[in-house]
N, C-alpha and C positions, 0 to 999 in steps of 0.2 A: 364132470361129476358134481352133483348137487351137494349142498351142505349135509343133507340127510344121508347121503351115500358115502360121505367121506369117512375114512378110517383114521384121520388125524385127531388126536386128543383135543376136545373142543375148548381149549383155553384161550384161543384167539378168535377175533371176529373180523377177518379181513374183508375189504370191499371186493367187488366182482372182478376187478382187473387182474389179468394174469400176465405179468411182465416177462418178456423173453429176451430182451436185448437192451444194452445201454452203451452210451458213448458220451464222455464228458459229463455235462450236467443234465443230459437228456436220457429218457428211458422209453421204450416202446412196448406196447402190449401185443397180445397174439392177434389182435384185430388190425394192427398196423398203426394204431393211434399213438401219437408222440406226446410225452409229458415232460414238463420242466420240473426236475427233482430238487426240491428245496429242503429235504430232510436227510438225504444221503444215507439211508439205511440207519437212521438215528445216529448221526455224527460219525459214521464209519467210513464212507467212501471219500476220504480226504482228498484224493487226487482225481475224483470223478469215477465214472464207470469205465471199466476195462482200460485203464491207463496203459499205454504201450510199455512204459518202463517196468511196470509190475507184471504185465503179461509176459514180457521177455524173461524176467527173473524167474517167474514160476515155471514157465515151460522148459527153460534150460535145466532147472533143478529137477523137474519131473522126469527128465530123461536120464538122470544120474542116480538119485537116491531119495526115497520118500521117508523112510522110518527106520530108526535103530533102537529107539527108546533112550532113556537117560542112563542105561547101563554103560553106555559108551559116550565118548566126547563127541560133541557136535560143533564143528568148526564155526558155523554161522552164529552159534550162541556166543562164543568168545568174541567174535567180531562185533556183534551188535551190542553186547554188554560193554565193551570197551568204548563204543561211541556214546552210549547213554551216560556212562559214568564220566567220560571226558567232558561232557557238556552240562552236568548238573551236580547236585549235592551228594549223590550216592556213591558208594564204594562197591556194592555187590548187587547182582540182579538175579532173579529167578523167573524163568519164562513159563507162562501158563497158556491155556487155550481160550480164556475168556476173562471178562472183567470181574465176574463173581468169584472166580478162582483166585484172581489177583487180590481181591478183598479178603478172602478167607486166609490166604497166606500172610497178608499184612496183619490181620488180627492175631494169628498164631505167633507171628514174629514178635509182636508187642508183648504178649503175655509171657512168651519164652524168655524175653530179655530180662524181665523182672525176676523170674525164677533163677536165671543164671546169676543174677545179682544178689541172690539170697533173700528175695522178697516175694515168695510165691503167693502171698495174700493179695498182691496187686493184680487184680483180674478185671476190674471194672472198665468197660469201654463206654465213653460218653459220646453220643452222636447228637444230631440236631433235628428238631421237628421240621418236617418237609423234606428230609433227606431221602435218597435212594441209593442203596449200595449193592443191589443185586437180589436174586431170588432164592439163593440157598438159605438154609435154616439160620446160620449165624448172620448172614447179610440182612435178612428181613428183621431180625432182632436188633441189629445195629441201627437200622432205619426206624423201627418202632411204629411203622404205619399200621394202624389196626386192621385196615382192609387187607393187608398182606399177611397178617398174623392169624386172623380169625380162622378157626377150624383146623389148625395144625398143632393142637395140643398146648401145653403150658409154655409160657414165655421162658426163654433161656435166662438163667441168672447172670448177673454181671453186665447187663446192658441198660443204659440210662439215656434219656433224651433231654436235651437242654433247649430252651427257646432259641430260635434262629437269630444269630447276630447280637446276642445280649451277653456281653462279657461279665457283667456283674452277677447275673443269674448263673452263669457257668461256674464262676468262682465258688458259689455256694454248694455246688455239686462235687467239687474236687476234694478228695480226702486221701487218707493213707492207703486205701485200696484201689485208687485210680491207676489204671495201667496206661490208658491212651485216650486221646480225643481224636475222633475221625470226622473229617469235614470235606465237603466238596467246595473248592474255591468258587465255583459257579454251580449252583444246584441245577440239575437237569429236569428230572421228573417232577420235582417239587415246585416248579413254577419259574424256572430260569432266573433264579435270584443270585446275584453276585455278592459275595462276602466283601466287606470293605477292607482296604489295606490296613486301616487302623485296627480293626478287629483282629486280623491275622498277626499283626505286630504284638498286640496285647496277649494273644494266645501263645505266641512264642515265649514271651517274657514269663507268663504264668507257668508254662511247661518247664522252663529252665529253673524257676524258683522251687517248684514242687516235685519235679522228677518224673512226671508222666511223659510219654512219647506222643508226638504229633503224627497222625496218618493223614495224608492228603489223598483223597479219592479224585484222581484226574482221568478216570475212565472216559468221561465225556468231554471234559474241558481241556484235555491235553492234546498232544499231537498237532500243535499249531492252530488249534481251533480259535483261540482268542488273540492271535497275532504274535504271541511268543510260543516257544515250544511247549511250555507248561504254564498254565494260567497263574500259578502262584508266583512266577518270576516277575510279574508286574509289581508285586508288593515288596520284593527283596527278602521275603521271609522264606526260610527253607524248612522242610519237614524232617522227620527222622526216618519215615517210611512213606512210600508213595505207590499207589496202585494205578496202573494204566492199562488201556485196551482200546477197543473200537478203532479210532483212526490210525493207530500205530501199525496196523496191518493193511490199511488201505482197502479193506474188503475181505481179506483173508483172515480167518479166525485166529487171533493171537492176543495175548496180553502179557503183563509182567508185573511183579512188584519188586521194588528196589529199596535199598536201605543203606544207611551209614554202616561202617564196620562195627561200630559200637552197638547200634540198635540191633544188629543181626548176630550178636555174640552168642546167642543161645541156639541158633539154627545150625546145628552140626550134623554130621553124617547120620542119616536114618530118621531124622525127625520130620521130614517133609518130602514130598515127591510127586511125580506126575508121569504118566505113560506117554502121552502125546505132546505135552507142553515143550516148546522149543524144538519141534521136529524140523528136519532140513527144509521142507517146503515152506513152513512158516518163517523160518529164519532167512531164507532167500528173499521172500517178499518183504519182510520186516527191515532188512538191511537196505533194500532198494528204496523202500518208502521213506525211511529215515534220512537217507542221503538226499532225497528231494526236499523233504520238509525242512531240513536243517540249513538249506542254502539261504544266506541272508537275503538275497533278492526275492526268494519265495515268500518269506515271512513279511518283508516290506510290502510286497504286493497284497498279501492278505490284509494288512493294516489299511492300505489305501481303499480296498474294496469294502472292508468292514466299516470304515468311516462313511462311505457312500451309502451303505445299507442303513446305518444309524440315522443319517440325515433324512433318508427317504421314509423311514418308519416314523420319525418325529413329525415329519410333515403330514403323515397319515393321521397321527394323533391330533394335529391341529385341525385337519379337515373333518374329523369325526369325534369331537370331544365328548359326545354322549355315548359313544360306543367303545372308544379306546381309552382305557384308564391309565395305562402306563406302558412304557417301553423298557424292557429289562435285558439283563445279560451283558455279555462282553464279546467283542470281536464278531465272529460269525456263528455265535451261539446266542440267539436272540429270542426274546419272548414278547408277545403282544398281549397284555392283559385286557380282556374284553368284558363288557357288561352282558354280552351274548354267550350262548353255549358254544365254545370253540370247536366242538365236534361237528356242529351244524355248519360252521364256517369252513371247516376242513373239507366236508363233503361237497359244499358248493364250489370250493376252489378246485377240487378234484374233477368236478364236472367241467371246469374251465381248463383242464389239463395242466394244473399246477398242484404239486404234491407238497404238503406241509405236515407237521406233526402237531400234537397237543401236549400239554403238561398240566400239572395240578394248578390250583388257584385260578382256574378259568383262563388259561394262557394258551395262545396259539404259538407253537414253537417253530422257529426257523433255524436249520442247521445245514446249509447247503454244502456241496463240495467246495473245498477251499480255492478251487480254480474258477469259481463263478465270476462272470464279467459284470461290469456296470450295466450293460444292456440287458443281461439276463435278470439282474436285480430289479431293473426298471419294470420288466415284464411281470415279475412276481408281485411287486408292490402295486402295480396298476391293477392286477387281478384282485388283490385284497381290497383295494380301493373300490373297485366295481362291485364286489360282493357286499361291502359295507354300505355302499350307496343304495343298493337294492334293498337292503334290510331297513335302512332309514326311511326309504320311500314307503315300504310296506307298513312300517310302524306308524307312519303319519297318515296313511290312507284311511 
């Protein structure tokens, strides 16, 4: 069916490939052509395509029970929440269907906390320029990107943006109506920029001094993506609330927000809910995925491969100093800032059977499955090198 005949709402502009099968880091289209996937559904397919351990968990659960809603207990929720809270700062977990829903729940939890504390005037949410927190109405206001806000009516009150990574400027925006600061430890859509550990430590100190809550958006940077389960763990700083999704389901739609018991004190019976969030199918996959991701040897391997990718990309910068401005990100969430249009490079790489993403600030984004090998990384970087070499030759011709 041509684009003109499609009945899909035209808010996407996908290329012509129609993918029908995947295995590991590879994906095949309906013509039988094989591609090396270095974007993994935008950081989603953490264990690769159709990983047997997740296929087994899903098919076994599919033969038992699909849906009951949260009118009833879901055993898998209790099991996965116990694992999450065992290994991180949180005391309680709420399961969602997506990252945007996890963000919405996080924002509501922060505001409700202050209401429960007798400070209902504390409603302001401070985000950062270049951030991306999802496509729902509150999420686009938290990000503040004009291109996402335009045409959807007036901006929501209570949402403020601070310059990225500038603690002194942030301090000027914090006041008696500040409810929370929301931040991605590694920005995804905004250009794959990692926040410094020093900034996060300063943020935690400021929050403790002034009483606002910290929300970490780990939808893209979490689930082992940076070599620790959650990216903020590199800094030693803990949030009050955290939103996660993407990789936690390994390809099955699921997310969660979690919080300390204190931060969640206002979230009582009846104030929040979901029909599908935390359903038995998602929980079966989520438990199996977390069991794999949380193995020490798995994360050790991610760090080894991530170091290999970093070195390879840095060498790419050395070979093409006029085209590659900077190498960004952390772990297996990497950005290559270019002087060229990254979408053009993305298309040329796709023609070479390599799939990558793009991000803001002229960045080519790499977020491969966490199981990628050194040899596969070499293939990806060699392809980028070849495309950049072609561009340099054309520019000099």
